[in-house]
C-alpha positions as CSV (number, residue, x, y, z in Angstrom):
1,M,19.1,-11.3,20.7
2,S,15.8,-10.4,19.3
3,K,15.3,-7.4,17.2
4,V,12.8,-4.9,18.4
5,K,11.3,-2.7,15.9
6,S,11.0,0.8,16.4
7,A,7.9,2.7,16.8
8,R,8.0,4.3,13.2
9,Q,9.2,0.9,11.7
10,R,6.1,-0.8,12.8
11,E,3.9,2.3,11.7
12,R,5.5,1.8,8.0
13,M,4.3,-1.9,8.3
14,E,1.0,-1.1,9.1
15,I,0.6,1.6,6.4
16,A,2.1,-1.0,4.0
17,R,-0.6,-3.5,5.1
18,C,-3.2,-1.2,4.6
19,V,-2.2,-0.1,1.1
20,L,-2.4,-3.9,0.3
21,A,-5.5,-4.7,2.0
22,A,-7.0,-1.5,0.3
23,I,-6.0,-2.6,-2.9
24,R,-6.9,-6.3,-2.4
25,A,-10.8,-5.4,-1.3
26,Y,-10.9,-2.8,-4.3
27,I,-10.1,-5.2,-7.1
28,E,-12.3,-7.9,-5.2
29,E,-15.3,-5.5,-5.5
30,H,-14.7,-3.7,-8.5
31,G,-12.7,-6.0,-10.6
32,H,-9.8,-3.4,-11.2
33,S,-7.2,-1.5,-9.3
34,P,-7.9,1.8,-7.2
35,S,-6.8,4.9,-8.0
36,L,-4.1,6.5,-5.8
37,T,-6.7,8.9,-4.5
38,E,-8.9,5.7,-3.6
39,I,-6.1,4.2,-2.0
40,A,-5.4,7.4,0.0
41,A,-8.9,7.6,1.4
42,A,-8.9,4.1,2.3
43,C,-5.7,4.4,4.6
44,F,-6.0,7.7,5.8
45,I,-2.7,8.7,4.2
46,S,-1.6,11.1,1.0
47,R,-1.6,10.4,-2.5
48,T,2.1,10.9,-2.2
49,T,2.6,8.3,0.6
50,V,0.5,6.1,-1.5
51,L,3.1,6.4,-4.1
52,R,5.9,5.8,-1.9
53,Y,4.3,2.6,-0.3
54,L,3.4,1.4,-3.8
55,D,7.3,1.3,-4.7
56,L,7.7,-0.4,-1.6
57,L,5.2,-3.1,-1.9
58,E,6.4,-3.7,-5.7
59,A,10.2,-3.6,-4.7
60,R,9.3,-6.5,-2.2
61,G,7.3,-8.4,-4.8
62,C,4.1,-8.1,-3.2
63,I,2.3,-6.3,-6.3
64,K,3.2,-5.7,-9.7
65,R,2.2,-2.5,-11.6
66,T,1.4,-2.0,-15.4
67,P,1.7,1.2,-17.0
68,A,-1.8,2.7,-17.5
69,M,-3.1,2.5,-21.1
């Protein structure tokens, strides 16, 4: 039996992909990580939602965050 993903699960995956792609593209262009505001603008989501997805991506091992200096 195959797993069928709900529309909400697909939307979450798409947002996570957008956040990760925005981070990669920004680093490629600028040489450093984007701000929450820049990620939010790139993905058309709020900064709070960006934080949620950064937590998710970090938990999945897709990104590694370091404290700001």
